[in-house]
GUVO-794564 format. One record per residue: x, y, z of N, C-alpha, C in turn. Coordinates in steps of 0.1 Angstrom, whole numbers, padded with zeros to 4 digits, always signed. Layout:
N
XYZXYZXYZ
...
This chain:
90
+0671-0274-0198+0674-0288-0202+0676-0285-0219
+0687-0294-0221+0689-0296-0238+0677-0300-0248
+0684-0296-0256+0679-0308-0268+0678-0321-0265
+0690-0327-0265+0695-0340-0255+0683-0348-0246
+0681-0338-0231+0676-0341-0227+0663-0339-0230
+0655-0335-0236+0639-0330-0243+0635-0346-0253
+0645-0350-0258+0642-0363-0270+0645-0373-0259
+0659-0376-0249+0653-0388-0236+0637-0385-0233
+0631-0375-0220+0620-0377-0213+0614-0384-0226
+0607-0375-0233+0595-0378-0246+0600-0396-0253
+0613-0398-0251+0613-0412-0251+0608-0424-0244
+0614-0418-0229+0610-0424-0220+0593-0427-0215
+0589-0415-0219+0576-0412-0215+0561-0419-0228
+0569-0418-0235+0556-0425-0249+0568-0436-0252
+0578-0447-0246+0584-0457-0255+0585-0456-0270
+0587-0446-0277+0589-0445-0289+0604-0441-0289
+0613-0447-0299+0624-0447-0303+0633-0432-0299
+0646-0429-0299+0650-0415-0294+0650-0408-0308
+0653-0419-0317+0657-0415-0333+0647-0411-0342
+0633-0414-0336+0621-0413-0342+0617-0397-0333
+0625-0396-0322+0621-0384-0311+0628-0374-0320
+0639-0376-0317+0646-0368-0327+0644-0365-0339
+0639-0369-0349+0632-0364-0364+0626-0356-0357
+0612-0360-0346+0607-0350-0344+0603-0341-0341
+0613-0339-0335+0613-0322-0326+0623-0315-0339
+0633-0321-0345+0641-0314-0355+0632-0304-0366
+0622-0312-0366+0609-0313-0376+0602-0302-0372
+0599-0306-0359+0593-0290-0352+0594-0279-0355
+0611-0276-0347+0615-0268-0348+0621-0257-0361
+0624-0270-0372+0623-0265-0385+0609-0255-0393
+0597-0260-0388+0583-0259-0397+0586-0244-0384
+0587-0242-0364+0582-0224-0362+0595-0222-0370
+0606-0223-0376+0615-0213-0380+0609-0202-0394
+0605-0217-0402+0599-0216-0412+0589-0206-0417
+0582-0213-0407+0574-0200-0405+0568-0181-0402
+0572-0186-0393+0580-0170-0386+0593-0163-0397
+0599-0174-0408+0613-0164-0414+0595-0160-0426
+0588-0162-0425+0573-0158-0438+0562-0147-0434
+0568-0144-0420+0563-0138-0411+0548-0146-0401
+0545-0157-0404+0535-0160-0394+0535-0163-0381
+0527-0161-0373+0531-0166-0359+0527-0179-0358
+0530-0185-0345+0530-0202-0343+0523-0200-0327
+0507-0207-0331+0501-0212-0317+0498-0221-0309
+0504-0221-0300+0503-0234-0294+0495-0236-0283
+0482-0232-0281+0468-0236-0274+0476-0241-0257
+0474-0230-0250+0481-0235-0235+0490-0233-0230
+0505-0235-0246+0520-0229-0243+0521-0220-0246
+0519-0214-0254+0521-0199-0257+0528-0198-0274
+0526-0187-0278+0529-0180-0288+0543-0179-0293
+0547-0185-0305+0561-0177-0308+0557-0165-0322
+0563-0153-0321+0560-0144-0325+0565-0137-0331
+0566-0126-0339+0575-0115-0344+0577-0104-0344
+0588-0098-0334+0586-0085-0331+0590-0073-0337
+0583-0062-0343+0594-0053-0352+0602-0046-0339
+0612-0043-0344+0623-0032-0342+0619-0021-0349
+0618-0003-0343+0618+0009-0348+0637+0013-0356
+0638+0022-0362+0647+0022-0360+0650+0034-0355
+0662+0028-0345+0665+0044-0335+0683+0043-0341
+0686+0054-0330+0702+0057-0327+0707+0054-0314
+0720+0052-0317+0729+0043-0305+0740+0053-0311
+0750+0049-0293+0764+0057-0296+0775+0047-0295
+0784+0048-0301+0796+0044-0302+0806+0045-0294
+0807+0045-0278+0813+0054-0271+0827+0052-0272
+0836+0041-0277+0844+0042-0278+0848+0053-0290
+0845+0054-0303+0844+0062-0308+0838+0075-0309
+0830+0078-0303+0818+0088-0301+0809+0092-0314
+0807+0081-0317+0803+0090-0328+0784+0082-0324
+0778+0084-0338+0765+0083-0336+0757+0074-0345
+0755+0062-0343+0752+0055-0356+0733+0053-0353
+0732+0045-0368+0716+0042-0362+0719+0030-0369
+0706+0018-0358+0698+0009-0366+0688+0009-0371
+0690+0001-0377+0679-0001-0391+0671-0012-0382
+0648-0012-0391+0643-0011-0380+0648-0028-0386
+0645-0034-0379+0638-0048-0376+0631-0060-0369
+0633-0071-0379+0623-0083-0369+0629-0090-0359
+0624-0094-0349+0627-0105-0341+0622-0114-0339
+0623-0126-0335+0613-0135-0326+0612-0133-0318
+0596-0141-0310+0594-0136-0294+0587-0149-0293
+0586-0151-0281+0578-0163-0277+0571-0158-0264
+0557-0158-0266+0545-0153-0256+0542-0163-0253
+0546-0162-0235+0539-0175-0228+0518-0175-0228
+0516-0185-0225+0503-0187-0225+0498-0187-0208
+0490-0179-0207+0481-0178-0193+0479-0194-0182
+0480-0201-0190+0480-0214-0186+0495-0215-0180
+0505-0218-0192+0517-0215-0188+0523-0213-0180
+0519-0200-0178+0522-0187-0169+0522-0195-0154
+0513-0193-0151+0504-0199-0141+0510-0212-0134
+0508-0221-0146+0520-0232-0141+0534-0235-0136
+0536-0222-0146+0553-0223-0138+0554-0210-0119
+0547-0205-0119+0543-0199-0112+0543-0204-0095
């Protein structure tokens, strides 16, 4: 399902114009991104959590040059679904 599909589905079910729904979806994603960029997780009860996972520094191999490189520690965004959401998907 794409962003356009989500906008169409929400507009059809709620009766709200597609342009308004598109603005809401865009603002939602912008809020989630800015919150995660500040280091704050986003919790949506019954749906799941957008969290930051920390990856430690590690050594990796470049097999073409036969060298070892160091990948620095970094943070990545992740999604952890709620139990209710997991049960509905099963």
